[in-house]
N, C-alpha and C positions, 0 to 999 in steps of 0.2 A: 570889507571892500571885495569886489569881484576879483578873483585871482587872474582871470584872463585879461582884464583891464589893467591890472597892476603889471603883468608881464609885458603887455603891449606898450604901456607907458614907459617902462624901463628900456625896452628895445628901441623905441622911437625917440627916446630922450625928451619926452613930454614933461614939462615942469609939474611939480606937485600941486601948484595952484590951479591947474586945469581941472574942471569938474568932470566927474565920471559920467558917461552917457546914461541916459534914462532908458530903462527897459520898457517896451510897450507891453501892456498887460493883455489887451484885446484889440485886435484889428478887425474892423468891420468889413473891409474890402479884401480880406485874405482869400475867401473862396473865389471871388471874382478875379483876383489877380492870378490865382492858380489856374483857373479855367482859361483865361486869356493867354497865359504863358504856354499852356499845353496846346492851345489852338495854333499859336504862332510857331511852336516847335514842329507840329504836324505839317503845317504849310511849308515851312522851310525844308523839312525832310523830303516832302513830295517834290518841291521845286528842284532840289539838289539831285534827286533820283532821275527826274525827267531830263535835266540838263546832261547828266552823266550818260544816260541812255542814248540821247540824241548825239552826243559827242562820239560815243563808241560806234554807233551806227554809221556816222559820217566817216569815221576812220577806217571801218571795215568794208566800205562800199567797194564793189569790184568794178573793173572796167569791162563792161559787157561787149565792147566793140572787138576786143581781141582777148578772149578768155584763156586761150591756150598758147598765146605768144609769149615765149620767154619763161623764165623761172617764176615760181610762186614767191611773192614778197611777203607772205604771211608771217614768217619769223621776223623779218625786218620790221614789219608793222607792229608786231607784238613787242619787240625790243624798244621801238620808239614810244609806244604807249606806256611801257614800264618805266621809261626814263622820264 
């Protein structure tokens, strides 16, 4: 018996009458699954990067109507971004 299955069965209190899971010997769709997963991961990373970049650009936009009026709020903006 597979020691991992035995340990899992003991931890989860699965009765002895439960059959052990069958191990797949060959999966035909494994390369397709791996390619699809890598494509989705790449698209998710790109979407996350774009959203993060747009958010940071919106946060750091300056008020060009009065650039030298008052103190610089850069540290305050940085503190808010870090929070």
